C-alpha positions, 0 to 999 in steps of 0.5 A: 326093649320093644321087639323089632318088626320083621319084613311083612309084619303089621305095625301101628306107628303114629296112630295108623296101621302099617305094613313093613315093606323093607328094613335096613341099617341106619348106622349106630345100631339103629334100624330104619324101616320103610312102611306102607299105610294100610288104613282106608284114608291113607292107603299106600302112603309110604314113610321111612322111620327109625323104629327106636325113635317112634314112641308109639311103635308096636307090632300087631300080632292079633290081626290074623294075617299070619294064618292066611297062607298056612294052608298054602296058596290058591292055584292060578285058576282059582285066583284068576277067577277071584280076581276077575270077580273083584274086577267085575264087582267094582266096575263103575259107570266111568269104565266103559270097557268093563262089562257087567251084564254078560256075567249076570245073565243065564245065556250063551253069548257069541262075541258079535252080540257084545257089539251093541253093548260096547256101542251103547256104552260110548254113547252119552245117550243110548239110541240104538237100532238093532237090526241083525238077521232073524235068529241072530239074537236081537233079544239077547242084544237088547237085554244085555244093553238093558241089564247093563244100563240098570246095573250102572244106574243110568236108567230108572225104568224100562218101557218095552213096546212089542207087537201083541203076539210077542209080548209074552215072549218078551216078558218070559225071555227077559226074565229067564235070561236077564232076571228082569221082571216086567209088568204087562200094561194091558187094558186093565191098566188103562183109564181116561182122565177128564180135566177142565179148567173152565169154571162154573156149572160146566166145569169145576162146579159139578159139570164133570161129575155129572158127566162121569155118571153118563160117561160109559153110555157117551163113550159107547155112543161115540165109538158106534157113530165112528163106524160110519161116516158120510165120506165112506166108503172112500174114507175107510177104503183101506187096510191100516195093517199093511204098509203096501199102500200110501195111506198107512199114516193118513187113513180114515180121519177128518173133520167129518168123523172124528170132529178134528180140525179141518186144517188136519185133513189138509195136512194129510191126517198123519197118524190119525185113523179111526179104523185103528179105533173101531171097525169101519165099512172098509176093514175089520179086525184092526180096531182097538174096541 
C-alpha cells in the first residue's frame, strides 16, 4: 500500500508535481487531498483528488525541501531585503512605479531627484527639460533617467552633447556614479564624406578620386578665404559666443563669403555663421578651425 502524503509534501500525480495544501476524509475510508501545481506551465493550478484512485500517485522525498527550514528561518530584515531584491530584478517595462536605476547607482539620492525619472517613465516618448537650481543634482537626475531607459531596453544608445569644458566631467561622473562608459567624439572621430551622383569624368569615373589627392590644399584655401569677406567689417562685427545681441542666430554668412544662396541671406541666415568656423576680423577665439 502506498504511503499517504502529509500536508506540505510534494507529490507526483498525473505526470505533474504538486504541493499538498489540505487533506480531508471523503468517507468509506478514502482520503481527499487538495493539490496545487508547482510546474512552470501550470503553476498555481488547484485540483482535488482521491489518493487511492490515482494510479501514478507518489510522494516525492528527494526534492530537498525538507531541509530548507532545518536551520531556522531568516529574520524579518533579511527576508525583506531578499523579497525586495526579487521585485527589483523582475521589474518589467510595463511597471512604471518600480524603479531599477536608483538601486544600481553608487550615489546618495534625495527624494526630489526621483521626480524626473517618474515623469520620464510615464511619457510614451521621453522628452524632458531638467532645469533645477545649481547644485541640485541635474547630472544625477539625468543619469537616473538614462540608466532606467537602458535597463528597460527602451533605448539602444545615448548621445550626450555638453560644453567643451564639461565633457570630461560628464564622462567621469556617468561612469563613476552609474557605470555608464562613454566614448568622446572629438576631432579624431570626424571626417568628410564626398559624394556625387553625376556620371562622367567629373563624377563617378574618376573626378572625385583626383580631387581627393588635392583635398587638403583645397580645404585650407577655402578656410583661409572665409576669414575676410567683401562685406566686412559690418558682416563679421559681432560676438558669436554671447546671446546679448540679436545676431546670435544670424551671423556672418551670406552669398558673398559662404557661397550660399541669396535667399538664405534674405531669410536672416539663421544658424549660419562663418565666425564659428574660422576667426574673422570681428571676433577671434570662437572658430572651430
